[in-house]
C-alpha positions as CSV (number, residue, x, y, z in Angstrom):
1,M,0.0,0.0,0.0
2,R,2.8,2.4,0.9
3,I,4.5,1.7,-2.5
4,W,1.3,2.4,-4.3
5,H,0.7,5.6,-2.3
6,C,4.2,6.9,-3.2
7,A,3.8,6.1,-6.8
8,L,0.5,8.0,-6.9
9,C,2.1,11.0,-5.2
10,L,4.9,11.0,-7.8
11,A,2.4,10.8,-10.6
12,L,0.4,13.7,-9.3
13,A,3.5,15.8,-8.8
14,T,4.6,15.1,-12.3
15,L,1.3,16.1,-13.7
16,A,1.3,19.4,-11.7
17,H,4.8,20.2,-13.0
18,S,3.9,19.4,-16.6
19,A,0.9,21.7,-16.4
20,D,3.3,24.6,-15.9
21,A,6.0,23.4,-18.2
22,P,6.4,24.9,-21.7
23,S,5.7,21.6,-23.3
24,V,4.4,23.1,-26.6
25,G,7.8,24.5,-27.3
26,S,8.7,28.2,-28.1
27,G,9.5,30.2,-31.2
28,F,7.4,30.5,-34.3
29,L,4.9,27.6,-34.2
30,D,2.7,26.4,-37.1
31,R,-1.1,26.3,-36.5
32,V,-4.3,25.9,-38.5
33,V,-7.7,27.5,-37.9
34,T,-11.0,26.6,-39.6
35,V,-13.3,29.2,-40.9
36,D,-16.5,28.3,-42.9
37,G,-15.2,24.7,-43.2
38,A,-11.9,25.7,-44.8
39,E,-8.5,25.5,-43.1
40,Y,-6.1,28.4,-43.0
41,R,-2.5,28.3,-41.8
42,Y,-1.1,30.8,-39.4
43,Q,1.8,31.1,-37.0
44,V,2.1,32.0,-33.3
45,F,5.3,33.2,-31.7
46,V,5.6,31.7,-28.2
47,P,8.3,33.3,-26.0
48,A,10.9,31.4,-24.2
49,G,9.8,30.5,-20.7
50,W,6.1,30.4,-21.6
51,S,4.0,28.4,-19.2
52,K,0.3,28.2,-18.3
53,S,1.0,29.5,-14.8
54,M,0.2,33.1,-15.9
55,G,-1.7,35.0,-18.5
56,W,0.3,36.4,-21.4
57,P,-0.1,39.6,-23.4
58,V,-1.1,39.0,-27.0
59,I,-0.2,40.9,-30.2
60,L,-2.2,40.4,-33.3
61,A,0.0,41.3,-36.3
62,L,-1.5,41.9,-39.8
63,H,0.7,41.6,-42.8
64,G,0.9,43.8,-45.9
65,A,0.2,42.8,-49.5
66,G,3.5,40.9,-49.7
67,G,2.2,38.4,-47.1
68,Y,-0.9,37.2,-49.1
69,G,-0.9,33.5,-49.6
70,S,-1.6,30.1,-48.0
71,D,1.8,28.8,-46.8
72,G,1.3,30.1,-43.3
73,V,4.8,31.4,-43.1
74,H,5.4,34.2,-45.6
75,Q,3.5,36.7,-43.5
76,T,6.1,36.5,-40.7
77,K,8.9,37.7,-43.0
78,E,8.1,41.4,-42.9
79,G,7.3,43.9,-40.2
80,I,7.2,42.7,-36.6
81,G,8.2,39.1,-37.5
82,P,11.9,39.9,-38.4
83,A,12.1,42.3,-35.4
84,I,11.1,39.4,-33.1
85,R,13.7,37.1,-34.7
86,R,16.4,39.7,-34.1
87,H,15.3,40.7,-30.6
88,P,13.1,37.9,-29.1
89,E,13.9,39.1,-25.6
90,R,11.9,42.3,-26.3
91,F,8.7,40.3,-26.9
92,P,7.7,38.2,-23.9
93,A,4.3,37.9,-25.5
94,L,2.2,35.7,-27.8
95,V,2.3,37.1,-31.3
96,V,-0.4,35.9,-33.7
97,F,0.4,36.0,-37.5
98,P,-2.7,35.2,-39.5
99,Q,-2.4,35.0,-43.3
100,S,-5.0,36.5,-45.6
101,P,-5.6,34.4,-48.8
102,A,-4.7,35.8,-52.2
103,N,-8.2,35.5,-53.5
104,G,-8.9,39.0,-54.8
105,T,-10.9,40.1,-51.8
106,P,-10.0,43.2,-49.8
107,G,-7.7,41.5,-47.4
108,W,-8.6,42.0,-43.8
109,Q,-11.9,43.7,-44.7
110,G,-12.9,40.3,-46.2
111,I,-12.3,36.7,-45.1
112,G,-8.9,37.7,-43.9
113,G,-10.4,39.6,-41.0
114,R,-12.4,36.6,-39.9
115,I,-9.3,34.4,-40.1
116,A,-7.4,36.9,-38.0
117,L,-10.0,37.0,-35.2
118,A,-10.4,33.2,-35.3
119,A,-6.6,32.7,-35.0
120,L,-6.6,35.2,-32.1
121,D,-9.3,33.4,-30.2
122,K,-7.7,30.1,-30.7
123,T,-4.3,31.4,-29.5
124,I,-5.8,33.0,-26.4
125,E,-7.4,29.7,-25.5
126,E,-4.5,27.4,-26.3
127,F,-1.7,29.5,-24.8
128,R,-3.6,31.3,-22.0
129,G,-3.5,34.8,-23.5
130,D,-4.7,37.7,-21.4
131,E,-7.8,39.1,-23.0
132,S,-7.2,42.4,-21.2
133,R,-3.8,42.8,-22.9
134,V,-4.5,42.2,-26.6
135,T,-3.0,44.8,-28.9
136,L,-3.4,45.1,-32.7
137,T,-0.8,46.1,-35.2
138,G,-0.5,46.1,-39.0
139,L,1.4,47.5,-41.9
140,S,0.2,48.9,-45.2
141,I,-3.0,46.9,-46.1
142,G,-2.4,45.3,-42.7
143,G,-2.6,48.9,-41.3
144,N,-5.9,49.2,-43.2
145,G,-7.0,45.9,-41.6
146,A,-5.9,47.2,-38.1
147,W,-8.1,50.3,-38.5
148,Y,-10.9,48.0,-39.8
149,L,-10.9,45.4,-37.0
150,A,-10.5,48.1,-34.3
151,Y,-13.4,50.1,-35.8
152,H,-15.7,47.1,-35.8
153,Q,-14.5,45.8,-32.4
154,P,-13.3,48.8,-30.4
155,S,-13.7,47.2,-27.0
156,R,-11.6,44.2,-28.0
157,F,-8.2,45.8,-28.2
158,A,-6.1,47.5,-25.5
159,G,-3.8,49.3,-28.0
160,L,-3.5,49.9,-31.7
161,L,-0.2,50.4,-33.6
162,V,-0.6,51.2,-37.3
163,V,2.2,51.6,-39.9
164,C,1.5,53.4,-43.2
165,G,-2.2,52.4,-43.1
166,F,-5.3,54.1,-44.5
167,V,-9.1,54.2,-43.9
168,A,-10.3,55.9,-47.2
169,E,-11.1,53.9,-50.3
170,R,-7.9,52.9,-52.1
171,K,-6.8,50.6,-54.9
172,G,-3.9,48.3,-54.2
173,T,-0.6,48.7,-56.0
174,M,0.9,45.2,-55.7
175,Y,-2.5,43.7,-56.5
176,P,-5.3,45.6,-58.2
177,I,-7.7,45.1,-55.3
178,L,-10.2,47.8,-54.3
179,Y,-10.1,48.4,-50.6
180,P,-13.4,50.1,-49.7
181,S,-13.7,53.0,-47.3
182,L,-14.0,51.8,-43.7
183,V,-17.1,54.0,-43.5
184,P,-18.9,53.9,-46.8
185,G,-20.7,57.1,-47.7
186,S,-18.8,59.2,-45.2
187,A,-17.4,62.4,-46.5
188,D,-14.7,62.2,-43.8
189,P,-13.9,58.5,-43.0
190,S,-11.0,59.5,-40.8
191,A,-13.3,61.5,-38.5
192,A,-15.8,58.7,-38.4
193,V,-13.3,56.1,-37.5
194,A,-11.7,58.3,-34.9
195,Q,-15.1,58.7,-33.1
196,R,-15.2,54.9,-32.4
197,L,-11.5,54.6,-31.5
198,A,-11.1,57.7,-29.4
199,R,-10.5,55.7,-26.2
200,I,-7.9,53.3,-27.6
201,P,-4.2,54.2,-27.1
202,T,-3.0,54.5,-30.7
203,W,0.5,54.9,-32.2
204,I,0.7,55.8,-35.9
205,F,3.9,55.6,-38.0
206,H,4.3,56.7,-41.6
207,G,7.3,57.7,-43.9
208,D,6.9,61.2,-45.4
209,A,8.4,59.9,-48.7
210,D,5.9,57.1,-49.0
211,R,5.1,56.6,-52.7
212,T,2.6,53.8,-52.2
213,V,0.3,55.0,-49.4
214,P,0.7,58.8,-49.2
215,V,1.5,60.1,-45.8
216,E,-1.6,62.3,-45.8
217,H,-3.7,59.2,-44.9
218,S,-2.0,58.9,-41.5
219,R,-1.8,62.7,-41.0
220,R,-5.6,62.9,-41.3
221,M,-6.1,60.0,-38.9
222,A,-3.8,61.5,-36.3
223,A,-5.4,64.9,-36.6
224,A,-8.9,63.4,-36.3
225,L,-7.9,61.5,-33.1
226,R,-6.2,64.6,-31.6
227,A,-9.3,66.7,-32.2
228,L,-11.2,64.3,-29.9
229,G,-8.5,64.4,-27.2
230,A,-7.7,60.7,-27.9
231,P,-4.5,59.1,-26.5
232,V,-2.6,59.1,-29.9
233,Q,1.0,59.4,-30.9
234,Y,2.1,60.1,-34.4
235,T,5.6,59.5,-35.6
236,E,6.5,60.6,-39.1
237,L,9.8,59.3,-40.5
238,P,11.7,61.8,-42.7
239,G,12.8,60.5,-46.0
240,V,11.3,57.0,-45.5
241,D,9.4,55.4,-48.3
242,H,6.6,52.7,-47.8
243,D,8.8,50.4,-45.8
244,A,8.3,52.4,-42.6
245,W,7.7,49.2,-40.7
246,D,11.5,48.4,-40.7
247,S,12.2,51.5,-38.7
248,A,9.0,51.3,-36.5
249,Y,9.3,47.7,-35.3
250,E,13.0,47.9,-34.7
251,R,12.5,50.4,-32.0
252,P,12.7,49.0,-28.5
253,D,10.1,51.5,-27.2
254,V,7.6,50.1,-29.7
255,A,7.9,46.6,-28.1
256,R,7.6,48.1,-24.6
257,W,4.5,50.2,-25.7
258,L,2.7,47.2,-27.1
259,L,3.3,45.2,-23.9
260,Q,2.2,48.1,-21.6
261,Q,-1.3,48.4,-23.0
262,R,-4.1,47.0,-20.9
263,L,-7.9,47.4,-21.1
264,A,-9.4,49.5,-18.3
265,P,-11.5,47.4,-15.8
266,V,-15.2,47.4,-16.5
267,K,-17.0,49.4,-13.8
């Protein structure tokens, strides 16, 4: 009986330890999410030292036009993905990298947005993400997607970091896709979007030499948010073309800012 009791104690101790151990591994992990019966690949960055003993901040990262596809990997090769590979110690967080399919639809305003939210939900459940510390970031058409998702779910995100994005109707340059205005029929979509996002801490980056998405798009959004007294920062990068994301995500204060954001408690 004593031998059996000791064996049982050892088994329970082992289970308790394994519940906290990072058994899933760390780094960029392949995952699949199902939307409308179809499977879509995405990746999740899991930091070293991850365990289920605590809730983790979550960053949802939306790629630009260069990330369209179905391999589940290419979207991690621009923007925040390379920054994490260079400086993983700066990102003790779960970072979700959904991939929008190249199917001629307007990216994150179409099926891509649903894929992104499904991947976010699955990551939070699987890796114990902290729903009060979910931030959203995107570049170029991913910036458009970040504005779009935040506009439609403003209570979901604790912070918003947009790089060379836009909210007005615009036709893509890499792919001839029409991205509708986020507020169809509005004479001033920037002001309309700002009304819904005025409580979300927001940081906007744009290069003043951008030949793909003119800098005026971000200037208008920053001005609209400031007019409402919103907690917005605007960083314009002198002489920088469309690849403003290289400079933005390389900054250590950007990583800190993303991790500091938290939803206010519901009263």
